[in-house]
C-alpha positions in Angstrom: 99.7 -127.1 72.7 99.6 -127.0 76.5 96.5 -127.9 78.4 94.9 -126.8 81.6 94.4 -129.4 84.2 90.7 -129.2 83.5 91.2 -130.2 79.8 93.8 -132.7 80.7 91.3 -134.4 83.1 88.8 -134.7 80.3 91.4 -135.9 77.7 93.0 -138.7 79.7 91.4 -142.1 80.3 89.2 -141.8 77.2 86.2 -142.1 77.1 85.7 -142.6 80.8 86.8 -139.2 82.2 84.8 -137.4 79.6 81.7 -139.4 80.5 82.2 -139.1 84.3 83.2 -135.4 84.4 81.4 -133.9 81.5 78.7 -136.1 79.9 76.8 -137.4 83.0 76.8 -134.1 84.9 75.9 -132.0 81.8 73.1 -134.4 80.7 71.6 -134.2 84.2 72.1 -130.4 84.5 70.6 -129.8 81.1 67.7 -132.0 81.9 67.2 -130.0 85.1 67.5 -126.7 83.1 65.0 -127.7 80.4 62.4 -129.1 82.9 63.0 -125.9 85.0 61.9 -123.8 82.0 58.8 -125.9 81.5 57.9 -125.5 85.2 58.5 -121.8 85.1 56.1 -121.4 82.1 53.4 -123.9 83.0 53.4 -123.9 86.8 52.4 -127.6 86.6 53.9 -129.0 89.8 52.8 -132.5 89.2 53.3 -135.1 86.5 56.3 -136.6 84.7 58.1 -133.3 83.9 57.9 -132.2 87.6 59.2 -135.6 88.8 62.0 -135.6 86.1 63.0 -132.2 87.4 63.1 -133.4 91.0 65.0 -136.5 90.0 67.6 -134.7 87.9 68.0 -132.0 90.6 68.7 -134.6 93.3 70.9 -136.8 91.0 73.1 -134.0 89.7 73.5 -132.5 93.2 74.5 -135.8 94.8 76.7 -136.6 91.8 78.5 -133.2 92.1 79.3 -134.0 95.8 81.4 -136.9 94.5 82.9 -134.9 91.7 83.9 -132.0 94.0 85.4 -134.4 96.6 87.4 -136.1 93.8 88.6 -132.8 92.3 89.6 -131.3 95.6 91.4 -134.3 96.9 93.0 -135.5 93.6 93.6 -132.2 91.8 93.3 -129.0 93.8 95.2 -130.0 96.9 98.0 -131.9 95.2 98.5 -129.4 92.4 98.6 -126.5 95.0 101.0 -128.3 97.3 103.3 -129.1 94.3 103.0 -125.5 92.9 102.0 -126.9 89.5 99.2 -124.6 88.5 99.5 -123.6 84.8 98.8 -119.9 85.3 95.7 -118.3 86.5 93.8 -119.7 83.5 94.3 -123.2 85.0 93.1 -122.1 88.4 90.0 -120.4 87.0 89.1 -123.4 85.0 89.4 -125.9 87.8 87.9 -123.7 90.6 84.9 -122.5 88.5 84.1 -126.1 87.6 84.0 -126.9 91.3 82.0 -123.8 92.1 79.5 -124.7 89.3 78.5 -127.8 91.2 77.6 -125.9 94.4 74.3 -124.5 93.3 73.3 -128.0 92.0 74.1 -129.4 95.5 71.9 -126.7 96.9 69.0 -127.8 94.6 69.5 -131.4 95.9 69.4 -130.2 99.5 66.2 -128.3 98.8 64.6 -131.3 97.1 65.6 -133.4 100.2 63.8 -130.8 102.4 67.0 -129.8 104.2 67.1 -126.1 103.1 64.4 -123.5 102.2 61.7 -125.3 104.1 59.8 -122.1 104.8 59.5 -121.2 101.1 56.3 -121.9 99.2 56.4 -123.7 95.8 57.1 -120.4 93.9 59.9 -119.4 96.3 61.5 -122.8 95.8 61.1 -122.5 92.0 62.9 -119.1 92.1 65.8 -120.7 94.1 65.9 -123.5 91.5 66.1 -121.0 88.6 68.8 -118.9 90.3 70.8 -122.1 91.0 70.5 -123.3 87.5 71.6 -119.9 86.2 74.6 -119.9 88.5 75.6 -123.4 87.3 75.4 -122.3 83.7 77.5 -119.2 84.3 80.2 -120.9 86.3 80.1 -124.0 84.1 80.6 -122.0 81.0 83.5 -120.0 82.5 85.1 -123.3 83.5 84.7 -124.8 80.0 85.9 -121.7 78.2 88.9 -121.1 80.4 89.6 -124.8 80.4 90.0 -124.8 76.7 92.5 -122.0 76.7 96.2 -122.6 76.2 97.9 -121.6 79.5 100.9 -120.6 77.4 99.1 -117.4 76.4 100.0 -116.2 79.9 103.5 -117.6 79.8 103.2 -121.2 80.9 105.8 -123.6 79.6 105.6 -127.3 80.2 108.6 -128.7 82.0 111.0 -130.5 79.7 109.2 -129.2 76.6 111.4 -128.9 73.6 110.6 -126.7 70.7 110.0 -128.8 67.6 112.6 -128.4 65.0 110.7 -127.7 61.8 113.2 -129.7 59.8 113.6 -133.2 61.2 117.0 -134.8 60.7 117.3 -137.2 57.8 115.6 -140.5 58.7 113.5 -139.0 61.5 109.9 -138.2 61.2 109.9 -135.7 64.1 107.3 -135.5 66.8 104.2 -133.4 67.1 104.2 -131.2 70.2 
């Protein structure tokens, strides 16, 4: 089966790429989302949950600055220049992953006091909730499209050979 560049990134250099590009940002973003729900329901803007929310918002935003820089410079630009996108499925997977990080960066900027300064606590909470929702939508679009086989839209890997279902005598054959 063919893979999108998104899935290929997660599959190579195991387990490190999976940890760097999926586990760490998802754990931070999910921590942000869960603590966000708590704050929305309780309106308790002090204590451990509030500070965990602020920490995870700052950490995941700053983390995504690095991820986006890496993806743009090491994937989007070179793949585009080489004309190696694996159909629109591949483009959607990679680009929506990058877009998913932007609302998290906005949350970090808000926590640092660089944006939304004029908003009160409830206004900032609303921005947080909207940003978390945007992350979840774009992140899930990235994951779902990233798991698709680009061959469903006609992509064929270069130098790929169809597997002969009957391997010659003495040869085990290779999985594709």
